[in-house]
C-alpha positions as CSV (number, residue, x, y, z in Angstrom):
1,X,139.0,134.3,72.3
2,X,140.7,135.1,75.6
3,X,138.5,135.0,78.7
4,X,139.2,138.6,79.6
5,X,138.2,139.9,76.1
6,X,135.0,137.8,76.3
7,X,134.3,139.2,79.8
8,X,134.8,142.7,78.5
9,X,132.5,142.3,75.5
10,X,129.7,140.7,77.5
11,X,129.8,143.4,80.2
12,X,129.9,146.2,77.7
13,X,126.8,144.7,76.0
14,X,125.1,144.5,79.4
15,X,126.1,148.1,80.1
16,X,124.7,149.3,76.8
17,X,121.5,147.3,77.3
18,X,121.0,149.0,80.7
19,X,121.6,152.4,79.1
20,X,119.0,151.7,76.4
21,X,116.5,150.7,79.1
22,X,117.4,153.8,81.2
23,X,117.1,156.2,78.3
24,X,113.9,154.6,77.2
25,X,112.5,155.0,80.7
26,X,113.4,158.6,81.1
27,X,111.9,159.4,77.6
28,X,108.8,157.4,78.4
29,X,108.4,159.2,81.8
30,X,109.0,162.6,80.1
31,X,111.8,163.6,82.4
32,X,112.7,167.3,81.7
33,X,110.5,167.3,78.6
34,X,112.7,164.7,76.8
35,X,109.6,162.9,75.3
36,X,108.7,166.1,73.4
37,X,112.3,166.4,72.2
38,X,112.6,162.9,71.0
39,X,109.1,162.3,69.5
40,X,108.0,165.7,68.3
41,X,111.1,167.2,66.7
42,X,112.7,166.4,63.3
43,X,116.1,165.1,64.7
44,X,114.7,163.7,67.9
45,X,116.1,160.2,67.0
46,X,119.6,161.7,67.1
47,X,119.1,163.0,70.6
48,X,117.9,159.5,71.6
49,X,120.9,157.8,70.0
50,X,123.3,160.3,71.7
51,X,121.8,159.7,75.1
52,X,122.0,156.0,74.6
53,X,125.7,156.1,73.5
54,X,126.8,158.5,76.2
55,X,125.0,156.7,79.0
56,X,126.1,153.4,77.5
57,X,129.8,154.4,77.8
58,X,129.2,155.2,81.5
59,X,127.1,152.1,82.3
60,X,129.5,149.8,80.3
61,X,132.5,151.2,82.3
62,X,130.7,150.7,85.6
63,X,129.5,147.2,84.6
64,X,133.0,146.1,83.6
65,X,134.6,147.5,86.7
66,X,132.1,145.7,88.8
67,X,132.8,142.4,87.0
68,X,136.5,142.8,87.4
69,X,136.2,143.5,91.1
70,X,134.1,140.4,91.5
71,X,137.0,138.3,90.2
72,X,139.0,138.9,93.4
73,X,139.6,135.9,95.6
74,X,137.3,135.7,98.6
75,X,138.6,136.7,102.0
76,X,139.9,133.8,104.0
77,X,138.9,135.2,107.3
78,X,138.6,138.3,109.4
79,X,141.3,141.0,109.0
80,X,142.3,144.0,111.1
81,X,144.1,142.4,114.0
82,X,142.9,140.6,117.1
83,X,139.9,141.9,118.9
84,X,140.9,142.5,122.5
85,X,139.0,143.9,125.4
86,X,140.1,147.2,126.9
87,X,141.4,146.5,130.4
88,X,141.0,148.8,133.2
89,X,138.3,151.4,133.9
90,X,137.9,154.5,131.9
91,X,137.7,157.7,133.9
92,X,137.7,161.3,132.9
93,X,140.7,163.5,133.8
94,X,140.8,167.2,134.4
95,X,143.0,169.3,132.1
96,X,143.8,172.8,133.1
97,X,143.3,175.7,130.7
98,X,145.4,178.8,130.9
99,X,143.8,182.2,130.6
100,X,145.2,184.8,128.2
C-alpha cells in the first residue's frame, strides 16, 4: 500500500476516534439536552450515529490536513531579509492642514 494512502487511512481513523470521544463527551455532559435525545427517545441511537459521522468527517479532514502540513521540510534558517538597525534619529514633523 502506498505511504500516502496509509497516511490517509490512519489519520481518518484518528479523526473518527476523536469524533466518537467528542460526541460521547457532549452526550455525557448533556450539552443542549442531547443526553435526553439520545438515551430517552426511540431513535436516539440514530442521532448519536449522525453526530459521530458528521463530526468524524470534519475531524478526519482536519487531522489529515495537519498530518500533510507536518510533512513539509523544516526551515533551514531565518527568513524575511536581514535585520538592520534604523540609522538616524526619529523626529516628528509638522504637516499643515488646510481649512475648508
